[in-house]
Structures are given as C-alpha cells and as structure tokens.
C-alpha positions in Angstrom: 115.6 126.5 60.7 118.0 124.2 60.3 120.3 126.4 58.5 120.2 128.9 61.3 120.3 126.2 63.9 123.6 125.2 62.3 124.9 128.5 61.6 124.3 129.4 65.3 125.7 126.6 66.5 129.3 127.9 66.5 128.7 130.9 68.5 127.9 129.4 71.9 130.6 127.4 71.4 133.1 129.9 71.1 131.8 131.9 73.8 132.6 128.5 76.2 135.9 128.5 75.4 136.1 132.4 76.0 134.3 131.4 78.9 136.8 128.9 80.3 140.2 131.2 79.7 138.4 134.1 81.4 137.2 132.5 84.5 140.7 132.3 86.1 141.6 135.6 85.4 138.8 136.7 86.9 139.7 134.3 90.0 143.5 136.1 89.7 141.8 139.6 90.4 139.1 138.3 93.2 142.3 137.4 94.9 143.2 140.8 96.0 140.0 141.8 97.2 140.1 139.6 100.4 136.9 138.5 101.7 134.5 135.7 100.4 132.8 135.4 97.3 129.7 134.1 96.7 128.7 130.6 96.4 127.3 131.5 92.9 130.6 132.9 91.4 133.0 130.3 93.4 130.7 127.4 91.6 131.5 129.9 88.2 134.9 129.8 88.5 135.6 126.5 89.8 138.2 124.6 86.3 135.7 122.2 85.7 132.8 124.3 85.2 133.8 125.6 81.7 134.9 122.5 80.5 131.6 120.5 81.6 130.2 123.5 79.8 131.5 123.3 76.7 130.8 119.0 77.3 127.5 118.8 77.6 126.5 121.7 74.7 129.3 119.3 72.1 127.3 116.2 73.6 123.3 118.1 73.4 124.0 118.6 69.4 124.1 116.2 68.4 121.7 114.4 69.6 118.9 116.7 68.4 119.3 115.1 65.8 118.1 112.3 67.1 114.2 113.4 66.1 112.9 111.4 63.9 111.0 114.6 61.6 112.5 117.5 61.0 111.1 120.2 62.7 110.9 119.2 65.6 114.9 118.5 65.2 114.7 122.6 63.8 113.4 123.6 67.0 115.9 121.3 69.0 118.7 122.1 67.9 117.9 126.0 68.3 116.8 125.5 71.4 120.4 123.7 72.6 122.3 126.4 70.8 119.9 129.2 73.0 120.4 127.2 76.5 124.2 127.0 75.4 123.9 131.3 75.3 122.0 131.1 78.1 124.2 129.2 79.6 127.6 131.8 78.9 125.3 135.1 79.5 124.6 133.9 83.3 127.7 132.1 84.4 129.4 135.6 82.7 126.9 137.7 84.7 127.5 135.7 87.9 131.4 136.6 87.5 130.7 139.5 87.6 128.6 139.6 90.6 130.9 140.7 93.3 131.7 143.7 91.4 127.7 144.6 90.9 127.6 144.3 95.2 130.8 146.4 95.6 129.5 149.1 93.8 126.6 149.5 95.6 128.2 149.7 98.5 130.5 152.4 97.5 127.3 155.2 97.3 
C-alpha cells in the first residue's frame, strides 16, 4: 500500500498546480458575465486558495510518516492522497458552478 500511496502522491499535487494556474483564467471569463458570482466560486478563485491547497498537501504528506506502524502510515498516506484529490475535484466543480446555474436559466 505504501507503493500505491507514493506513486499516487504526485497526482493531486499536479492537479493542484493546474488548478492554481487555471483559476485566474476563470476569473477573466467571469468578469465578462457581469452579476454576482456565488460565494463558493469567489472563494476558490481567490489567489490564496490554490496556494493554500498546495501547501496543505505538501505539509500533510510527510506528516503521514509520523505514524510508527506501517499499516497506519500506509492508510494515512492513501487518505491524504484521496483528500487531496477530493479537494481538487470540489474546487473545480465550484469553478464551474456559475456555468451550471446559467444553464438552468436557458431552459
């Protein structure tokens, strides 16, 4: 399980870096929309959000090696990787929320 966790660990980090690069582009697109964006979308478009995700993940990964027993450490590592993936997926879906809301008004 340690090998799976170590091989999977770079994936959320890469997606978080991608998110930090893409989020400002969404802000440019939404500037043309006019109107108020949902607060959750405003939160994930904040410049500190991507950096906070990346730093939190970078600090959480080595913290998993503080567990003295191997099974606990392995499950903690996989848990951090899964939480990192969930954080990126949730943040990305919040970026798309205005598009989803707009599509409901087109019917």
